[in-house]
N, C-alpha and C positions, 0 to 999 in steps of 0.2 A: 249164789252162796250168800249166806248171812254174814254181815260184818263181824259178828262174834266169832265165827269160826275161821275167818280169813287168816289170822296169824298162825293158828294151828295147822291149817293147810299148807301154808308157806313153810313152816317149820318141818313139815313132812316131806318137803322137797317138791311140792305140787305148784304149778302155775295156776293162779286163781283168777277166773274170769267172772266179772260182774256184768255180763251182757254188753249192752251198747256203751255202758260207762267206761269199761277198759278192763285191763288185766294187770295183776301184780305178780312179780316174781322176785326171788332172792338172787342176789349176785355176790359171791364171795370176792373179797378183796384181800390181797396179801402180798407177802414177799416171795420172790422167785427163787429158784434153785438151779444149781448147775446141771443137774441130770433129773430125769423123771423119777428115778429110784429114790432121790433125796426128798421129793415132795411128800409131806404128810399133812395132817389136819393142822399141825402147829404153824404151817406156813400161812394159814388164813388168819389175818389180823382183825378183820371186821367183816360184817355181812351188811350189804346195802340192799334197800328195797327199791326195786325198779317199777315204775308205773308206765304203762302204755295206753294212752287214751284210746277209746273206741272211736268209731267213725263219726258219730254225732258230736262227741266231745271235741274232736279235732275240728269239725266244722264250726263249732261255737268259738274255738280259740282263734280261728283264722278270720272270724268276722269282727273281732274286737277292734274298736277304733280308739286311739289315744289322742287326747288333746291336752295342750299345755294349760294349766289353770292359773 
C-alpha cells in the first residue's frame, strides 16, 4: 500500500499492511455505558492509530544496544 492511501484505508475500517514493515489499524477509545443498547458513536472520544511491527522490524528493535554517553 502506498503511504498516501494508508489514512484513507484506515478511515474505511481496513487494517493496512505494509509488508515486512508492519501493519496499522485504528482503535477507538471512549467512554463506557451501562448497557450495550446505550452505546453509540458518541461514546467514542478519540481514535488511536496502532502500529504492529513486522517480523524484520521486531528483529531490529530487539538487537538495539544502549550505552550511557
